C-alpha positions as CSV (number, residue, x, y, z in Angstrom):
1,M,-34.4,80.2,-11.3
2,L,-37.3,79.7,-9.0
3,N,-40.8,80.3,-10.1
4,E,-43.3,82.2,-7.9
5,I,-44.6,79.1,-6.1
6,E,-41.1,77.8,-5.5
7,R,-40.0,81.2,-4.2
8,K,-42.9,81.3,-1.7
9,I,-42.1,77.7,-0.5
10,K,-38.4,78.6,-0.1
11,D,-39.3,81.8,1.8
12,E,-41.6,79.8,4.1
13,I,-39.1,77.0,4.7
14,S,-36.3,79.6,5.2
15,D,-38.0,80.8,8.4
16,N,-39.6,77.5,9.5
17,P,-38.6,74.0,8.4
18,V,-42.2,72.7,8.8
19,F,-44.3,72.9,5.6
20,L,-47.4,71.4,4.0
21,I,-46.2,69.0,1.4
22,S,-49.5,69.5,-0.5
23,R,-48.0,72.9,-1.5
24,L,-45.7,71.0,-3.9
25,K,-47.0,69.8,-7.3
26,D,-47.2,66.0,-7.8
27,K,-44.1,64.4,-9.2
28,E,-42.3,67.6,-9.8
29,D,-38.8,68.3,-8.3
30,I,-38.2,71.6,-6.5
31,V,-34.6,72.4,-5.7
32,L,-33.9,74.7,-2.7
33,T,-30.8,76.0,-1.0
34,F,-30.4,77.3,2.5
35,D,-27.5,78.5,4.7
36,Q,-27.0,79.7,8.2
37,S,-29.0,82.9,7.5
38,S,-32.1,80.7,7.9
39,P,-32.9,80.6,11.6
40,W,-33.4,76.8,11.7
41,V,-30.2,76.1,9.8
42,S,-28.4,78.5,12.2
43,T,-29.8,76.5,15.1
44,I,-28.4,73.3,13.7
45,L,-25.0,74.9,13.2
46,S,-25.0,76.4,16.7
47,S,-25.6,72.9,18.2
48,I,-22.4,71.8,16.5
49,T,-20.2,74.7,17.5
50,A,-21.6,75.4,21.0
51,E,-19.3,73.1,22.8
52,Y,-16.1,74.4,21.2
53,E,-14.4,77.6,22.3
54,P,-11.5,78.0,19.8
55,E,-9.0,80.8,20.2
56,E,-9.0,81.4,16.5
57,M,-12.4,82.1,15.0
58,I,-13.6,81.4,11.5
59,E,-17.1,82.0,10.4
60,P,-19.0,78.7,10.8
61,I,-20.8,77.7,7.6
62,L,-23.6,75.3,6.9
63,N,-25.0,75.1,3.3
64,V,-28.0,72.9,2.5
65,E,-29.1,71.9,-1.0
66,I,-32.3,69.9,-1.1
67,T,-34.5,68.6,-3.8
68,L,-38.1,67.9,-2.7
69,K,-40.6,65.8,-4.6
70,R,-44.2,65.0,-3.6
71,D,-45.7,61.8,-4.8
72,S,-48.2,59.1,-3.7
73,N,-48.7,55.4,-4.1
74,N,-51.0,52.6,-2.8
75,T,-48.8,51.6,0.1
76,F,-48.0,54.9,1.7
77,G,-50.5,57.4,0.2
78,E,-49.0,60.9,-0.1
79,Y,-45.3,61.1,0.7
80,L,-42.4,63.4,0.2
81,V,-38.9,62.4,-0.9
82,A,-36.1,64.8,0.0
83,H,-32.5,64.3,-1.2
84,G,-29.6,66.6,-1.2
85,S,-26.4,67.6,0.5
86,V,-25.0,69.4,3.5
87,T,-21.6,71.1,3.4
88,G,-19.8,73.3,5.9
89,Q,-17.0,74.3,8.1
90,Y,-16.4,75.2,11.8
91,M,-13.6,75.4,14.3
92,A,-13.1,72.7,16.9
93,S,-10.5,71.7,19.4
94,C,-8.1,68.9,18.3
95,V,-8.8,65.8,20.4
96,K,-5.0,65.0,20.6
97,C,-3.4,68.4,21.4
98,L,-6.3,70.8,22.0
99,D,-5.1,73.2,19.3
100,D,-7.8,74.8,17.1
101,A,-8.6,72.7,14.2
102,K,-10.6,73.9,11.2
103,Q,-13.1,71.2,10.3
104,E,-14.9,70.8,7.0
105,F,-17.7,68.4,6.2
106,S,-20.0,67.3,3.4
107,S,-22.6,64.6,3.1
108,E,-25.4,63.5,0.9
109,F,-28.8,62.4,2.2
110,T,-32.1,60.9,1.0
111,G,-35.2,60.8,3.2
112,A,-38.8,59.9,2.7
113,Y,-41.6,61.4,4.7
114,V,-44.6,59.1,5.0
115,H,-47.8,59.6,7.0
116,S,-47.3,59.4,10.8
117,R,-49.8,56.5,11.1
118,Y,-47.0,54.2,10.0
119,E,-44.9,55.4,13.0
120,N,-46.9,53.1,15.4
121,D,-47.4,50.3,12.8
122,P,-45.6,47.2,14.1
123,E,-44.4,46.5,10.6
124,Y,-42.4,49.7,10.6
125,E,-41.5,49.8,14.3
126,E,-37.8,49.0,13.9
127,V,-37.5,50.2,10.3
128,D,-35.3,53.3,9.7
129,E,-35.1,53.0,5.9
130,I,-37.6,52.2,3.2
131,Y,-37.5,51.7,-0.6
132,I,-39.7,54.3,-2.2
133,D,-39.5,56.2,-5.5
134,E,-36.8,53.7,-6.7
135,K,-34.5,54.8,-3.9
136,V,-33.5,53.6,-0.4
137,C,-34.5,56.4,1.8
138,D,-34.1,57.2,5.5
139,L,-37.6,57.0,7.0
140,Y,-39.3,60.1,8.5
141,F,-42.9,60.9,9.2
142,H,-45.2,63.8,8.2
143,D,-48.1,64.7,10.5
144,R,-51.3,65.4,8.5
145,G,-49.2,66.5,5.5
146,K,-46.7,68.7,7.5
147,A,-43.1,67.6,7.1
148,N,-40.3,69.0,9.3
149,L,-37.0,69.1,7.3
150,S,-35.0,70.1,10.4
151,E,-34.7,66.5,11.7
152,L,-33.4,65.2,8.4
153,I,-30.9,68.1,8.0
154,T,-29.7,67.8,11.6
155,E,-29.1,64.1,11.3
156,A,-27.3,64.5,8.0
157,T,-25.1,67.2,9.5
158,V,-24.3,65.4,12.7
159,L,-23.4,62.3,10.8
160,A,-21.1,64.3,8.5
161,I,-19.0,65.9,11.2
162,N,-15.9,64.2,12.5
163,P,-16.6,63.2,16.2
164,Y,-12.8,63.2,16.8
165,P,-11.5,66.5,15.2
166,S,-7.8,66.6,14.6
167,C,-5.6,69.5,13.6
168,K,-3.5,67.3,11.3
169,S,-3.1,63.6,10.6
170,E,0.3,63.5,12.1
171,C,-0.6,65.4,15.3
172,K,1.7,64.3,18.2
173,G,-0.7,65.2,20.9
174,L,0.1,66.2,24.5
175,C,2.9,64.8,26.6
176,G,1.5,62.3,29.1
177,Q,4.0,63.4,31.8
178,C,4.2,67.2,31.6
179,G,1.2,68.1,29.4
180,E,3.2,70.1,26.8
181,N,2.0,70.1,23.2
182,K,4.5,67.8,21.4
183,N,3.7,69.6,18.1
184,H,5.3,72.8,19.5
185,V,7.8,71.7,22.2
186,D,10.2,68.7,22.5
187,C,9.9,68.2,26.3
188,G,12.2,65.2,26.2
189,H,9.6,62.8,27.6
190,H,8.6,59.7,25.7
């Protein structure tokens, strides 16, 4: 159950994924959940489903569970560690036969937000992961204490979805000669 401060943070982040990390207590985990009813989560889900126009519709779903922890050290100063998972479903077109294909996905993520001054530091120029808080974390930057969770969640979601959706593992695809769907019709071509 969320306390009053956690509830306020969740309400703020629900509408806008940018928040002040100083709102969190030091070294204390806060666990939050979001779904497509949050405008920014809905935008992420829409970016996945926008290119597909399935005949059969299912309600696309994107659930986010995220644990946030604010901390500081001598190297990075104040930072935020965010870890959690994304799960969901949506309809896509099978890449082999073009039939509708229900797709499900899930993925875990861990990211660390350090001050944006490190973004232009030559030492971190080509770094996309750092070891912080006893974890290997994807590297993100906060600007003057404002962290944007949308980039982390978008990346976790995009990496979780199958870039080549298939209706089933044994899909026969379309006939190369007549274009018929071999799953539904035996056209006689090989």
